DSSP file (Angstrom, degrees, kcal/mol; ACC not computed):
  #  RESIDUE AA STRUCTURE BP1 BP2  ACC     N-H-->O    O-->H-N    N-H-->O    O-->H-N    TCO  KAPPA ALPHA  PHI   PSI    X-CA   Y-CA   Z-CA
    1    1 A M              0   0    0      0, 0.0     2,-0.1     0, 0.0    17,-0.0   0.000 360.0 360.0 360.0 130.9  -27.1    3.0    2.4
    2    2 A T        -     0   0    0      1,-0.2     3,-0.1     0, 0.0     0, 0.0  -0.448 360.0-134.3 -90.2 165.2  -26.3    6.7    1.9
    3    3 A G        +     0   0    0      1,-0.3    -1,-0.2    -2,-0.1     2,-0.1   0.628  68.6   6.5 -85.9-120.3  -24.0    8.2   -0.8
    4    4 A V  S    S-     0   0    0      1,-0.1    -1,-0.3     2,-0.1     2,-0.1  -0.368  78.1-115.6 -70.4 141.6  -21.4   10.9   -0.2
    5    5 A L    >   -     0   0    0     -3,-0.1     3,-1.1     1,-0.1    -1,-0.1  -0.334  27.5-107.8 -73.3 159.9  -20.8   11.9    3.4
    6    6 A E  T 3  S+     0   0    0      1,-0.3    -1,-0.1     2,-0.1    -2,-0.1   0.881 118.3  43.2 -57.5 -43.7  -21.6   15.5    4.5
    7    7 A N  T 3  S-     0   0    0      2,-0.2    -1,-0.3     1,-0.1     3,-0.1   0.487 109.5-120.0 -85.7  -1.1  -18.0   16.6    4.8
    8    8 A G  S <  S+     0   0    0     -3,-1.1     2,-0.3     1,-0.3    -2,-0.1   0.494  81.0 100.9  79.3   2.3  -17.0   14.9    1.5
    9    9 A R        -     0   0    0     -5,-0.0     2,-0.4     0, 0.0    -1,-0.3  -0.870  51.9-162.4-119.9 153.9  -14.4   12.7    3.3
   10   10 A V        -     0   0    0     -2,-0.3     2,-0.2    -3,-0.1    -6,-0.0  -0.992   8.6-142.9-136.2 143.4  -14.6    9.1    4.3
   11   11 A T     >  -     0   0    0     -2,-0.4     4,-2.2     1,-0.1     5,-0.2  -0.574  30.1-111.7 -96.8 165.3  -12.6    7.0    6.7
   12   12 A L  H  > S+     0   0    0      1,-0.2     4,-2.7     2,-0.2     5,-0.2   0.881 120.3  55.7 -61.7 -37.0  -11.6    3.4    6.4
   13   13 A E  H  > S+     0   0    0      2,-0.2     4,-2.4     1,-0.2    -1,-0.2   0.911 107.4  47.8 -62.4 -43.0  -13.9    2.6    9.3
   14   14 A E  H  > S+     0   0    0      2,-0.2     4,-2.5     1,-0.2    -1,-0.2   0.905 112.1  49.4 -65.7 -40.5  -16.8    4.2    7.5
   15   15 A L  H  X S+     0   0    0     -4,-2.2     4,-2.8     2,-0.2     5,-0.2   0.922 110.1  51.9 -61.5 -43.6  -16.0    2.3    4.3
   16   16 A K  H  X S+     0   0    0     -4,-2.7     4,-2.4     1,-0.2    -2,-0.2   0.929 111.8  46.0 -58.2 -47.1  -15.8   -0.9    6.3
   17   17 A E  H  X S+     0   0    0     -4,-2.4     4,-2.4     2,-0.2    -1,-0.2   0.901 113.3  49.0 -64.7 -41.6  -19.2   -0.3    7.8
   18   18 A K  H  X S+     0   0    0     -4,-2.5     4,-2.6     2,-0.2    -2,-0.2   0.890 111.7  49.1 -65.9 -39.5  -20.8    0.7    4.5
   19   19 A M  H  X S+     0   0    0     -4,-2.8     4,-2.4     2,-0.2     5,-0.2   0.909 111.3  49.5 -66.3 -41.3  -19.3   -2.4    2.8
   20   20 A A  H  X S+     0   0    0     -4,-2.4     4,-2.6    -5,-0.2    -2,-0.2   0.919 113.3  46.7 -62.7 -43.6  -20.6   -4.6    5.7
   21   21 A E  H  X S+     0   0    0     -4,-2.4     4,-2.8     2,-0.2    -2,-0.2   0.914 110.9  52.7 -63.7 -43.3  -24.1   -3.1    5.4
   22   22 A F  H  X S+     0   0    0     -4,-2.6     4,-1.0     1,-0.2    -2,-0.2   0.920 113.8  42.6 -58.3 -46.8  -24.0   -3.4    1.6
   23   23 A A  H  <>S+     0   0    0     -4,-2.4     5,-2.9     1,-0.2     6,-0.5   0.901 113.5  52.1 -68.2 -41.6  -23.2   -7.1    1.9
   24   24 A R  H ><5S+     0   0    0     -4,-2.6     3,-1.4     1,-0.2    -2,-0.2   0.921 105.8  54.1 -61.7 -45.4  -25.7   -7.7    4.7
   25   25 A E  H 3<5S+     0   0    0     -4,-2.8    -1,-0.2     1,-0.3    -2,-0.2   0.801 115.4  40.7 -59.2 -29.6  -28.6   -6.1    2.8
   26   26 A R  T 3<5S-     0   0    0     -4,-1.0    -1,-0.3    -3,-0.3    -2,-0.2   0.377 110.6-119.4-100.5   2.2  -27.9   -8.5   -0.2
   27   27 A D  T < 5S+     0   0    0     -3,-1.4     3,-0.2    -4,-0.4    -3,-0.2   0.909  70.7 136.2  57.3  44.8  -27.3  -11.6    2.0
   28   28 A W    >>< +     0   0    0     -5,-2.9     3,-2.0     1,-0.2     4,-1.0   0.466  36.6  94.4 -99.8  -5.1  -23.7  -11.8    0.5
   29   29 A D  G >4 S+     0   0    0     -6,-0.5     3,-0.7     1,-0.3    -1,-0.2   0.862  78.6  63.9 -55.2 -33.8  -21.9  -12.5    3.8
   30   30 A Q  G 34 S+     0   0    0      1,-0.2    -1,-0.3    -3,-0.2    -2,-0.1   0.746 107.7  41.4 -62.2 -22.7  -22.2  -16.2    3.0
   31   31 A F  G <4 S+     0   0    0     -3,-2.0     2,-1.7     1,-0.1    -1,-0.2   0.580  91.5  90.6 -98.5 -13.0  -20.0  -15.6   -0.1
   32   32 A H    <<  +     0   0    0     -4,-1.0    -1,-0.1    -3,-0.7    -3,-0.1  -0.385  50.6 149.3 -90.3  61.4  -17.5  -13.2    1.5
   33   33 A S     >  -     0   0    0     -2,-1.7     4,-2.6    -3,-0.1     5,-0.3  -0.533  62.1-108.1 -80.7 158.2  -14.9  -15.7    2.7
   34   34 A P  H  > S+     0   0    0      0, 0.0     4,-2.5     0, 0.0     5,-0.2   0.911 120.3  50.5 -53.9 -42.9  -11.3  -14.5    2.8
   35   35 A R  H  > S+     0   0    0      2,-0.2     4,-2.6     1,-0.2     5,-0.2   0.942 111.6  46.3 -61.7 -48.6  -10.4  -16.7   -0.2
   36   36 A N  H  > S+     0   0    0      1,-0.2     4,-2.2     2,-0.2    -1,-0.2   0.902 114.0  48.3 -62.8 -41.0  -13.3  -15.4   -2.3
   37   37 A L  H  X S+     0   0    0     -4,-2.6     4,-2.5     2,-0.2    -1,-0.2   0.903 110.9  51.0 -66.7 -40.0  -12.6  -11.8   -1.4
   38   38 A L  H  X S+     0   0    0     -4,-2.5     4,-2.6    -5,-0.3    -2,-0.2   0.931 110.7  48.3 -62.5 -44.8   -9.0  -12.2   -2.2
   39   39 A L  H  X S+     0   0    0     -4,-2.6     4,-2.1     1,-0.2    -1,-0.2   0.892 111.9  49.5 -64.0 -38.7   -9.7  -13.7   -5.6
   40   40 A A  H  X S+     0   0    0     -4,-2.2     4,-2.1    -5,-0.2    -1,-0.2   0.903 110.6  51.2 -64.2 -40.7  -12.2  -10.9   -6.4
   41   41 A L  H  X S+     0   0    0     -4,-2.5     4,-2.4     2,-0.2    -2,-0.2   0.922 108.7  50.4 -61.5 -45.5   -9.5   -8.4   -5.3
   42   42 A V  H  X S+     0   0    0     -4,-2.6     4,-2.0     1,-0.2    -1,-0.2   0.905 109.2  52.3 -60.7 -41.9   -6.9  -10.0   -7.6
   43   43 A G  H  X S+     0   0    0     -4,-2.1     4,-1.9     1,-0.2    -1,-0.2   0.902 109.9  48.4 -60.3 -41.7   -9.4   -9.9  -10.5
   44   44 A E  H  X S+     0   0    0     -4,-2.1     4,-2.4     2,-0.2    -2,-0.2   0.870 107.6  54.4 -68.7 -36.4  -10.0   -6.2   -9.9
   45   45 A V  H  X S+     0   0    0     -4,-2.4     4,-2.5     1,-0.2    -1,-0.2   0.891 107.4  52.7 -62.6 -37.5   -6.3   -5.5   -9.8
   46   46 A G  H  X S+     0   0    0     -4,-2.0     4,-1.9     2,-0.2    -2,-0.2   0.916 108.8  48.3 -61.9 -43.5   -6.1   -7.2  -13.2
   47   47 A E  H  X S+     0   0    0     -4,-1.9     4,-0.9     1,-0.2    -2,-0.2   0.887 111.6  50.4 -64.6 -38.3   -8.8   -4.9  -14.5
   48   48 A L  H >X S+     0   0    0     -4,-2.4     4,-0.8     1,-0.2     3,-0.6   0.909 108.6  52.5 -63.6 -42.4   -6.9   -1.9  -13.1
   49   49 A S  H >X S+     0   0    0     -4,-2.5     4,-1.3     1,-0.2     3,-0.8   0.866 100.1  62.5 -62.4 -36.9   -3.7   -3.1  -14.7
   50   50 A E  H 3< S+     0   0    0     -4,-1.9    -1,-0.2     1,-0.3    -2,-0.2   0.833  94.5  62.1 -58.7 -32.6   -5.5   -3.4  -18.1
   51   51 A I  H << S+     0   0    0     -4,-0.9    -1,-0.3    -3,-0.6    -2,-0.2   0.880 112.5  35.6 -61.6 -37.4   -6.1    0.4  -18.0
   52   52 A F  H X< S+     0   0    0     -3,-0.8     3,-2.0    -4,-0.8     4,-0.5   0.585  89.4 119.8 -92.6 -12.0   -2.4    1.0  -18.0
   53   53 A Q  T 3< S+     0   0    0     -4,-1.3    -3,-0.0     1,-0.3    -4,-0.0  -0.315  85.6   4.5 -59.7 133.6   -1.4   -1.8  -20.3
   54   54 A W  T 3  S+     0   0    0      1,-0.1    -1,-0.3    -2,-0.0    -2,-0.1   0.440 103.8 100.4  73.4   3.8    0.4   -0.7  -23.5
   55   55 A K    <   -     0   0    0     -3,-2.0    -2,-0.1     1,-0.2    -1,-0.1   0.626  69.9-153.6 -89.8 -13.0    0.4    3.0  -22.4
   56   56 A G        -     0   0    0     -4,-0.5    -1,-0.2     2,-0.1     2,-0.2  -0.318  56.3 -13.1  67.8-161.1    4.0    3.0  -21.2
   57   57 A E  S    S-     0   0    0     -2,-0.0     0, 0.0     1,-0.0     0, 0.0  -0.498  70.8-161.2 -71.4 140.7    4.9    5.5  -18.6
   58   58 A V        -     0   0    0     -2,-0.2     3,-0.1     5,-0.0    -2,-0.1  -0.950  20.2-109.6-122.7 145.1    2.3    8.2  -18.0
   59   59 A P    >   -     0   0    0      0, 0.0     3,-1.9     0, 0.0     5,-0.1  -0.327  43.7 -87.5 -72.4 154.8    2.8   11.5  -16.3
   60   60 A R  T 3  S+     0   0    0      1,-0.3     0, 0.0     2,-0.1     0, 0.0  -0.271 115.6  25.2 -56.1 142.8    1.4   12.3  -12.9
   61   61 A G  T 3  S-     0   0    0      1,-0.2    -1,-0.3    -3,-0.1     4,-0.1   0.307 105.9-113.1  83.0 -10.4   -2.1   13.7  -13.0
   62   62 A L    X   +     0   0    0     -3,-1.9     3,-1.7     1,-0.1    -1,-0.2   0.912  46.0 178.6  50.0  54.9   -2.7   12.0  -16.3
   63   63 A P  T 3  S+     0   0    0      0, 0.0    -1,-0.1     0, 0.0    -2,-0.1   0.753  74.6  49.8 -62.8 -25.4   -3.0   15.3  -18.3
   64   64 A D  T 3  S+     0   0    0     -5,-0.1     2,-0.2     2,-0.1    -2,-0.1   0.430  88.9 105.2 -93.6   1.6   -3.5   13.6  -21.7
   65   65 A W  S <  S-     0   0    0     -3,-1.7     2,-0.1    -4,-0.1     0, 0.0  -0.569  71.8-119.3 -85.0 145.9   -6.3   11.3  -20.5
   66   66 A K     >  -     0   0    0     -2,-0.2     4,-2.1     1,-0.1     3,-0.2  -0.401  27.2-110.8 -74.6 157.7   -9.9   11.9  -21.4
   67   67 A D  H  > S+     0   0    0      1,-0.2     4,-2.4     2,-0.2     5,-0.2   0.869 119.4  55.2 -57.8 -37.7  -12.4   12.4  -18.6
   68   68 A E  H  > S+     0   0    0      2,-0.2     4,-2.4     1,-0.2    -1,-0.2   0.885 106.8  50.4 -65.0 -37.7  -14.0    9.0  -19.4
   69   69 A E  H  > S+     0   0    0     -3,-0.2     4,-2.4     2,-0.2    -2,-0.2   0.912 111.5  47.5 -66.4 -42.1  -10.6    7.3  -19.0
   70   70 A K  H  X S+     0   0    0     -4,-2.1     4,-2.4     2,-0.2    -2,-0.2   0.880 111.3  51.3 -66.3 -37.4  -10.1    9.0  -15.6
   71   71 A Q  H  X S+     0   0    0     -4,-2.4     4,-2.0     2,-0.2    -2,-0.2   0.925 110.4  48.7 -64.8 -43.9  -13.6    8.0  -14.5
   72   72 A H  H  X S+     0   0    0     -4,-2.4     4,-2.3     2,-0.2    -2,-0.2   0.913 110.2  52.0 -61.3 -42.8  -13.0    4.4  -15.5
   73   73 A L  H  X S+     0   0    0     -4,-2.4     4,-2.8     1,-0.2     5,-0.2   0.929 108.4  51.2 -57.9 -46.7   -9.7    4.5  -13.6
   74   74 A G  H  X S+     0   0    0     -4,-2.4     4,-2.1     1,-0.2    -1,-0.2   0.873 108.9  51.4 -59.7 -38.2  -11.5    5.8  -10.5
   75   75 A E  H  X S+     0   0    0     -4,-2.0     4,-2.2     2,-0.2    -1,-0.2   0.920 112.4  44.6 -65.9 -43.6  -14.0    3.0  -10.7
   76   76 A E  H  X S+     0   0    0     -4,-2.3     4,-2.1     2,-0.2    -2,-0.2   0.894 112.6  51.2 -70.6 -38.7  -11.4    0.3  -10.9
   77   77 A L  H  X S+     0   0    0     -4,-2.8     4,-2.5     1,-0.2    -1,-0.2   0.908 110.4  51.1 -60.5 -40.8   -9.3    1.9   -8.1
   78   78 A S  H  X S+     0   0    0     -4,-2.1     4,-3.1    -5,-0.2     5,-0.2   0.902 106.4  53.4 -64.1 -41.8  -12.5    2.0   -6.0
   79   79 A D  H  X S+     0   0    0     -4,-2.2     4,-2.3     2,-0.2     5,-0.2   0.928 110.8  47.2 -58.4 -44.5  -13.2   -1.7   -6.7
   80   80 A V  H  X S+     0   0    0     -4,-2.1     4,-2.2     1,-0.2    -2,-0.2   0.942 114.3  46.6 -62.2 -48.0   -9.7   -2.6   -5.5
   81   81 A L  H  X S+     0   0    0     -4,-2.5     4,-2.8     1,-0.2     5,-0.2   0.927 112.0  50.1 -60.3 -46.7  -10.0   -0.4   -2.4
   82   82 A L  H  X S+     0   0    0     -4,-3.1     4,-2.4     1,-0.2    -1,-0.2   0.904 112.0  46.3 -64.6 -41.8  -13.5   -1.8   -1.5
   83   83 A Y  H  X S+     0   0    0     -4,-2.3     4,-2.8    -5,-0.2    -1,-0.2   0.898 113.1  51.0 -65.9 -38.1  -12.4   -5.4   -1.8
   84   84 A L  H  X S+     0   0    0     -4,-2.2     4,-2.4    -5,-0.2    -2,-0.2   0.925 111.7  46.6 -64.4 -44.1   -9.3   -4.7    0.3
   85   85 A V  H  X S+     0   0    0     -4,-2.8     4,-2.0     2,-0.2    -2,-0.2   0.915 114.4  47.7 -63.2 -43.1  -11.3   -3.0    3.0
   86   86 A R  H  X S+     0   0    0     -4,-2.4     4,-2.7    -5,-0.2     5,-0.2   0.916 111.4  50.5 -65.5 -42.8  -13.9   -5.8    3.0
   87   87 A L  H  X S+     0   0    0     -4,-2.8     4,-2.1     1,-0.2    -2,-0.2   0.919 110.2  49.6 -61.1 -44.3  -11.1   -8.5    3.1
   88   88 A S  H  X>S+     0   0    0     -4,-2.4     5,-3.1     1,-0.2     4,-0.5   0.891 111.7  49.6 -63.5 -37.7   -9.4   -6.8    6.0
   89   89 A D  H ><5S+     0   0    0     -4,-2.0     3,-1.2     3,-0.2    -2,-0.2   0.943 111.0  47.7 -64.7 -48.6  -12.8   -6.6    7.9
   90   90 A I  H 3<5S+     0   0    0     -4,-2.7    -1,-0.2     1,-0.3    -2,-0.2   0.839 114.0  48.4 -62.7 -32.9  -13.6  -10.2    7.3
   91   91 A C  H 3<5S-     0   0    0     -4,-2.1    -1,-0.3    -5,-0.2    -2,-0.2   0.511 114.1-117.7 -85.7  -4.8  -10.1  -11.2    8.5
   92   92 A G  T <<5 +     0   0    0     -3,-1.2     2,-0.5    -4,-0.5    -3,-0.2   0.811  64.6 144.0  74.8  29.9  -10.3   -9.0   11.6
   93   93 A V      < -     0   0    0     -5,-3.1     2,-1.2    -6,-0.2    -1,-0.3  -0.897  52.2-136.0-105.9 127.8   -7.4   -6.7   10.6
   94   94 A D     >  -     0   0    0     -2,-0.5     4,-2.8     1,-0.2     5,-0.2  -0.708  23.0-166.1 -78.7  98.5   -7.6   -3.0   11.4
   95   95 A L  H  > S+     0   0    0     -2,-1.2     4,-2.5     1,-0.2     5,-0.2   0.862  80.3  52.1 -62.1 -40.8   -6.3   -1.9    8.0
   96   96 A G  H  > S+     0   0    0      2,-0.2     4,-2.2     1,-0.2    -1,-0.2   0.946 114.8  41.4 -61.5 -48.9   -5.6    1.7    9.0
   97   97 A N  H  > S+     0   0    0      1,-0.2     4,-2.5     2,-0.2    -2,-0.2   0.883 114.0  53.0 -66.6 -38.2   -3.4    0.7   12.0
   98   98 A A  H  X S+     0   0    0     -4,-2.8     4,-2.3     1,-0.2    -1,-0.2   0.903 109.7  49.3 -62.9 -40.1   -1.8   -2.1   10.0
   99   99 A A  H  X S+     0   0    0     -4,-2.5     4,-2.1    -5,-0.2    -2,-0.2   0.910 111.3  48.2 -66.2 -42.4   -0.9    0.4    7.3
  100  100 A L  H  X S+     0   0    0     -4,-2.2     4,-2.0     2,-0.2    -2,-0.2   0.909 111.9  49.8 -64.1 -41.3    0.6    2.9    9.8
  101  101 A R  H  X S+     0   0    0     -4,-2.5     4,-2.3     1,-0.2    -2,-0.2   0.914 110.0  51.2 -62.6 -42.1    2.6    0.1   11.4
  102  102 A K  H  X S+     0   0    0     -4,-2.3     4,-2.5     1,-0.2    -1,-0.2   0.884 108.0  52.0 -63.9 -38.4    3.9   -1.0    8.0
  103  103 A M  H  X S+     0   0    0     -4,-2.1     4,-2.0     2,-0.2    -1,-0.2   0.895 109.0  50.5 -63.5 -39.7    5.0    2.5    7.3
  104  104 A E  H  X S+     0   0    0     -4,-2.0     4,-1.3     2,-0.2    -2,-0.2   0.910 110.9  48.6 -63.7 -42.1    6.9    2.6   10.6
  105  105 A M  H  X S+     0   0    0     -4,-2.3     4,-2.4     1,-0.2    -2,-0.2   0.899 111.0  50.7 -64.0 -40.5    8.6   -0.7    9.7
  106  106 A N  H  X S+     0   0    0     -4,-2.5     4,-2.7     1,-0.2    -1,-0.2   0.849 104.3  57.7 -66.6 -33.5    9.5    0.7    6.3
  107  107 A A  H  < S+     0   0    0     -4,-2.0    -1,-0.2     2,-0.2    -2,-0.2   0.856 110.0  45.2 -64.0 -33.3   11.0    3.8    7.8
  108  108 A I  H  < S+     0   0    0     -4,-1.3    -2,-0.2    -3,-0.2    -1,-0.2   0.908 115.2  46.5 -74.0 -43.5   13.3    1.6    9.8
  109  109 A K  H  < S+     0   0    0     -4,-2.4    -2,-0.2     1,-0.3    -3,-0.2   0.848 122.6  36.3 -65.1 -34.7   14.1   -0.6    6.8
  110  110 A Y  S  < S-     0   0    0     -4,-2.7    -1,-0.3    -5,-0.2    -2,-0.1  -0.611  78.3-171.0-122.9  69.9   14.7    2.4    4.6
  111  111 A P    >>  -     0   0    0      0, 0.0     4,-1.6     0, 0.0     3,-1.3  -0.373  29.9-123.6 -63.3 140.3   16.3    5.2    6.6
  112  112 A V  H 3> S+     0   0    0      1,-0.3     4,-2.0     2,-0.2     3,-0.4   0.881 108.1  55.9 -52.7 -45.8   16.5    8.5    4.7
  113  113 A K  H 34 S+     0   0    0      1,-0.2    -1,-0.3     2,-0.2    -3,-0.0   0.767 114.1  40.0 -63.2 -24.7   20.2    8.9    5.1
  114  114 A L  H <4 S+     0   0    0     -3,-1.3    -1,-0.2     1,-0.1    12,-0.2   0.683 128.8  22.9 -97.2 -19.6   20.8    5.5    3.5
  115  115 A C  H >< S+     0   0    0     -4,-1.6     3,-2.5    -3,-0.4    -2,-0.2   0.399  73.0 139.1-133.1   5.6   18.3    5.4    0.7
  116  116 A K  T 3< S+     0   0    0     -4,-2.0     3,-0.1     1,-0.3    -4,-0.0  -0.336  85.9   5.8 -58.3 126.5   17.2    8.9   -0.3
  117  117 A G  T 3  S+     0   0    0      1,-0.3     2,-0.4    -2,-0.1    -1,-0.3   0.513 108.4 112.3  79.6   5.6   16.9    9.0   -4.1
  118  118 A S    <   -     0   0    0     -3,-2.5    -1,-0.3     2,-0.1     7,-0.0  -0.876  52.8-161.5-113.8 144.0   17.6    5.3   -4.5
  119  119 A S        +     0   0    0     -2,-0.4    -1,-0.1    -3,-0.1    -3,-0.1   0.231  50.6 130.1-102.4  12.8   15.1    2.6   -5.6
  120  120 A K        -     0   0    0     -5,-0.1    -2,-0.1     1,-0.1     2,-0.1  -0.345  63.6-111.2 -68.4 147.0   17.2   -0.2   -4.2
  121  121 A K    >>  -     0   0    0      1,-0.1     3,-2.6    -2,-0.0     4,-0.7  -0.390  34.0-104.9 -70.5 155.6   15.5   -2.8   -2.0
  122  122 A H  G >4 S+     0   0    0      1,-0.3     3,-0.5     2,-0.2    -1,-0.1   0.792 122.0  58.8 -56.8 -29.0   16.5   -2.7    1.7
  123  123 A T  G 34 S+     0   0    0      1,-0.2    -1,-0.3    18,-0.0    18,-0.2   0.620 108.4  46.4 -75.8 -10.9   18.6   -5.9    1.2
  124  124 A Q  G X> S+     0   0    0     -3,-2.6     3,-2.4    17,-0.1     4,-0.5   0.461  76.8 125.5-108.0  -4.2   20.6   -4.0   -1.5
  125  125 A I  T << S-     0   0    0     -4,-0.7    20,-0.1    -3,-0.5   -10,-0.1  -0.395  91.7  -3.5 -59.9 124.9   21.2   -0.7    0.4
  126  126 A N  T 34 S+     0   0    0    -12,-0.2    11,-0.4    -2,-0.2    -1,-0.3   0.640  94.4 123.5  65.5  18.5   25.0   -0.2    0.4
  127  127 A V  T <4 S+     0   0    0     -3,-2.4    10,-0.6     1,-0.2    -2,-0.1   0.898  80.8  42.7 -69.7 -39.5   25.7   -3.5   -1.3
  128  128 A D  S  < S+     0   0    0     -4,-0.5     2,-0.2     8,-0.1    -1,-0.2   0.814 125.6  32.3 -75.1 -30.8   27.6   -1.6   -4.1
  129  129 A N  S    S-     0   0    0      1,-0.1     8,-0.3     6,-0.0     2,-0.1  -0.632 105.8 -74.2-115.7 174.6   29.3    0.7   -1.6
  130  130 A S        -     0   0    0     -2,-0.2     6,-0.2     6,-0.1    -1,-0.1  -0.477  51.4-131.9 -67.1 141.3   30.6    0.3    2.0
  131  131 A N    >   -     0   0    0      4,-3.0     3,-2.3    -2,-0.1    -5,-0.1  -0.176  39.2 -78.5 -84.9-172.4   27.7    0.2    4.5
  132  132 A V  T 3  S+     0   0    0      1,-0.3    -1,-0.1     9,-0.1    -2,-0.1   0.691 133.4  51.4 -65.3 -17.3   27.6    2.2    7.7
  133  133 A N  T 3  S-     0   0    0      2,-0.2    -1,-0.3     7,-0.1     3,-0.1   0.447 118.4-110.5 -93.3  -1.8   30.0   -0.3    9.4
  134  134 A G  S <  S+     0   0    0     -3,-2.3     2,-0.2     1,-0.3    -2,-0.1   0.568  79.9 124.3  84.2   8.4   32.5    0.0    6.5
  135  135 A E        -     0   0    0      5,-0.1    -4,-3.0     2,-0.1    -1,-0.3  -0.598  50.4-140.7 -97.7 162.4   31.7   -3.6    5.3
  136  136 A S        +     0   0    0     -6,-0.2     4,-0.2    -2,-0.2    -9,-0.1  -0.867  50.8  54.3-119.0 156.4   30.6   -4.6    1.9
  137  137 A G  S  > S-     0   0    0    -10,-0.6     4,-0.7   -11,-0.4     3,-0.4  -0.044  83.3 -82.5 106.5 155.8   28.1   -7.2    0.8
  138  138 A G  H >> S+     0   0    0      1,-0.2     4,-0.8     2,-0.2     3,-0.7   0.838 119.5  58.5 -63.2 -38.2   24.5   -8.2    1.3
  139  139 A A  H 3> S+     0   0    0      1,-0.3     4,-0.6     2,-0.2    -1,-0.2   0.853 108.0  47.3 -64.0 -33.0   25.0  -10.1    4.5
  140  140 A A  H 3> S+     0   0    0     -3,-0.4     4,-2.7    -4,-0.2    -1,-0.3   0.669  93.8  80.3 -81.0 -15.4   26.5   -7.1    6.2
  141  141 A T  H <X S+     0   0    0     -3,-0.7     4,-2.8    -4,-0.7     5,-0.2   0.927  91.7  47.4 -60.4 -48.3   23.7   -4.8    5.0
  142  142 A D  H  X S+     0   0    0     -4,-0.8     4,-2.7     1,-0.2    -1,-0.2   0.895 113.2  49.7 -61.4 -39.2   21.2   -5.8    7.7
  143  143 A Q  H  X S+     0   0    0     -4,-0.6     4,-2.6     2,-0.2    -1,-0.2   0.911 111.4  49.9 -63.5 -40.9   23.9   -5.4   10.4
  144  144 A G  H  X S+     0   0    0     -4,-2.7     4,-2.4     2,-0.2    -2,-0.2   0.906 111.7  46.8 -64.4 -42.4   24.7   -2.0    9.0
  145  145 A I  H  X S+     0   0    0     -4,-2.8     4,-2.9     2,-0.2    -2,-0.2   0.924 112.5  50.5 -65.2 -43.7   21.1   -0.9    8.9
  146  146 A N  H  X S+     0   0    0     -4,-2.7     4,-2.4    -5,-0.2    -2,-0.2   0.909 111.7  47.8 -60.9 -41.8   20.7   -2.2   12.5
  147  147 A S  H  X S+     0   0    0     -4,-2.6     4,-2.6     2,-0.2    -1,-0.2   0.908 111.8  50.7 -63.3 -41.6   23.8   -0.3   13.6
  148  148 A Y  H  X S+     0   0    0     -4,-2.4     4,-2.7     2,-0.2     5,-0.3   0.929 110.1  49.1 -61.7 -45.4   22.5    2.8   11.9
  149  149 A I  H  X S+     0   0    0     -4,-2.9     4,-2.3     1,-0.2    -2,-0.2   0.928 112.5  48.0 -61.2 -45.9   19.1    2.6   13.6
  150  150 A K  H  X S+     0   0    0     -4,-2.4     4,-1.2     1,-0.2    -1,-0.2   0.909 113.7  47.3 -61.6 -42.2   20.7    2.1   17.0
  151  151 A S  H  <>S+     0   0    0     -4,-2.6     5,-2.4     1,-0.2    -2,-0.2   0.894 114.0  45.5 -70.5 -38.1   23.1    5.0   16.5
  152  152 A T  H ><5S+     0   0    0     -4,-2.7     3,-0.9     1,-0.2    -1,-0.2   0.842 110.8  53.2 -75.1 -30.9   20.4    7.4   15.2
  153  153 A S  H 3<5S+     0   0    0     -4,-2.3    -1,-0.2    -5,-0.3    -2,-0.2   0.780 106.8  53.7 -71.9 -23.4   18.0    6.4   18.0
  154  154 A A  T 3<5S-     0   0    0     -4,-1.2    -1,-0.2    -5,-0.2    -2,-0.2   0.480 124.2-107.0 -85.8  -1.8   20.8    7.2   20.5
  155  155 A G  T < 5S+     0   0    0     -3,-0.9    -3,-0.2     1,-0.3     2,-0.1   0.441  73.8 139.0  93.9  -1.1   21.1   10.6   18.9
  156  156 A D      < -     0   0    0     -5,-2.4     2,-0.6    -6,-0.2    -1,-0.3  -0.477  49.3-133.1 -76.0 149.0   24.4   10.0   17.1
  157  157 A D              0   0    0     -2,-0.1    -5,-0.0     1,-0.1    -1,-0.0  -0.919 360.0 360.0-105.5 122.6   24.8   11.4   13.6
  158  158 A V              0   0    0     -2,-0.6    -1,-0.1   -10,-0.1    -2,-0.0   0.431 360.0 360.0 -91.3 360.0   26.2    8.9   11.1
């Protein structure tokens, strides 16, 4: 197994192949069931969480962190990514395409005009104010978002 790629970038497909090769060389496929990989992933997320535990909010770029802390963070982030890529491979899920599809679904759930600058969940968009249909309340929110989507896809400006 080789180290860094020539261009310095790696795709999810290349990571998937490298992880499969890594497991195959060690005869670990027998242990890489979806359940086992998920539990390993959860454990790594816990280790990642420990890094931030008790630090409170930290600024982007982590300017006050030591190089060793950032290196440790990179290692734990990598563990999470690698288990996630391996789990998706074992489950037969194209992670890149699944992620793009999920982003498209989120763009529909969270249209810019309705949620820009807000941290509300899609079920709470316009619960406090009238929604795009002029109705109030959570039950009407999905109808309002659906109406908004239909109107913007038809070229209307709401």
